[in-house]
N, C-alpha and C positions, 0 to 999 in steps of 0.2 A: 742572722739569716746568711751572712757572708760565709760563715763556717759551713753551713749546709750546702751552699753553692760550691764551695771548694771540694767538699766531700763528693758531690755529684760529678764534678769534673774529674776527680780522681777515679771515680767508678767508671766513667766513660773511657778513660785512658787505660784502664786495667781490667776490662771486662773478661778476657779469657781467664785470668788468674782469679777473678772474683767468682765466676760461675763454677770453676773447679773447686774453690774453697767452699761454696755453698753445697756442692755435691758431696764433698768429703765430710762436711759438718752433718748433713742429714743422714748419710750412710752410717757414720759413727754413732749418731744419736739413736737412730732406729734399730741399729744392730744391738747396741747395749740394752735398749729397752726390751727388744724381742728376746734376747738371751735371758735377761732377768725374769721375764714372764715365764719362759719355758722351765726355768729352774725353781724360782721362788714360789710360783703358784702351787705345784704339787707338794713342795716341802711345807708350805703354809697349811695345806689340807691335812697333811700327816701330823703336824705339830698340834693342830686343833683337836686331834683325837688322843693326844698323849698328855693327859691331865697332870701326870706326875712330873713332867719336865717342861711343859709348855711355857709356864710363867718365867722360868729361868732363861729359856731360849729367847723369848720375846724381850726380856729385859736386856739381854746382850745386844740384840739387834736395835733396840731403842737407843742404847748407848752408842752404837755405830753411827747413828744418824747425826750426832753432834760433831763427828769428825769432819773438818773442813775438806771440801772437794780437792783443793790443791794439795793437801797433806796426803790424800789417798793416791794422787798421781805421783807424787815424789816418793812415796813408800814403794810404789811399783817399779820405780826407776832402777834401783840397784839390782833387782832380780830379773827384770824383763827387758831392760834397756830402753832405747828410744824407738819412736815410731807409732804406727797405727795400732798394732796389737796391744802394746802396754796401755795405751789410752783406752782402747775398747774394754780391756779387763777392768781397769780402774773405774770406768763409768758404769760398767755392769755391777760392780760391787756397790757403787753409789745408789743405783736404782733398786738393788735387791731388798733392803729393809722396808721401804714403803709398800712394795708389792706383797712381801711375805706377811707383814704385820696386818695389812688390810684384809688379806685372805683369811688369816687366823681370826681377826675380829669379826669378819662377816659370818664365818661358819659358827663361831662360838655364840654369836648373837641371835642365831635362829632359835625361836621359841621351842623349848623341849617338848611341850605338849603337841606341837605339830609333828615332830619326829616320832613321838609315841603313837600318834594317830596313824601315821603312815605305816609304821611297823605293825600295828594292830590290823591293818588292812592286808597284811601279807607281803609287803614290800621287803626286799632284801636290803642289807646295809648299803650295797653299791647303788641300788635303785633310789634309796632314800638320799644318798649323797648327790647323785647326778640329777635327780628329778625334783628334789625338795630343797636340800641345803644349799647347793651351789646357786640355783636360781634366786633364792631368797637372799643370798650373800652378794649378789651382783652389785648392788649400789655401793657397798663398802669396798669391793674389789676394784670397781671403776674409779672410786675416789683415790685409791692407792696408785693406780696406773696414772691418773691425772697428775698427782704430785710427783711421781717418778719421772714422767715425761718432761715436765717443766724443769725439774732439777737437772736432768741429763742434758737437755738442749742448752740450758744456761751454762752448765759446768763444762760442756764440750769446748767452750772457748779456751779453757785452761789447758787443753790437750796440746796446744801449740808450744807450751813450755817444754814438752818432752818429745817434740817432733811429730805430734799426731795430726797436724794439719787442721783444716777447717777455717772458719771465719775468725777464730782467735788469732790467726796469723796477722790479720790487719790490725788488731788491737795491740798485739805485742810490738809490731813494727811502728805503730803510732806512738807507743810509749817510748820506744828506743829513740825515735826522732823528735820527740816532744811535739808531735803533729796531731792535733785533735781531729781534723777532717779525716785523716786516715783511720783513726780509731772509730769514728762514726760509721765508716764504710763497713766495718765488721760488727759494731755494736747494734746498729739499727736493725739489720736483718735478724740478728739473734733475738732481740726483743720482740720483733714481729712474729718469728716462728714460735717463741714461747707463749705469746698471747694467743696465737692461732691454736696451739695445742690445748691451752686452757679452755678456750671457747669450744673446741671440738669435743673434748671429753665431758665438759659440763653439759653440752647439749645432749649427749648420749645419756648422761646421768639423770637428766630430767624425765627421761622415758621410764625410769625405774624408781618411782618414789619409795622412800624408806618405809619399810613395813612397820 
């Protein structure tokens, strides 16, 4: 309990720095997630229609998911340098596979008979995609977004290693000073944000039962 009290006192004494770190962390996380959605979602739709190459591409992105977050950040370092932008790119790369794979899985999981029935009713391919396939794939897509959001929020703490800022600054400072209360000032909010993200996307997912 004493450790948590010390962490609270440190928070009170460093509120301006803390709230700036919170803002940086959330901007970094949401920006990475948003960019990954804008890029990975349409690519996932396209790959789902390319049966000759889809499995190879998906296997590549599945392999990317086992690469540690810190490794991605350090790989970006020699080419992009330090700061917010390299951290954003690295986290976007981290969020890319779950969104792409879930989109692909959702579209490929739509019952072919449903697609055939829609086509038989005179719907165009674009109409089938937007009115039938994507709505039926929403549960899988949301699951991918949920995974990506939690991964990005948690991994954004590592951005401090390459000058990306965020709540990870408290954790790295605590490690450097062997000070657990300082680490908790960064770790507790990150855990809270990750849990809130999980709860938020899970609550949305419940509205779309798996077909």
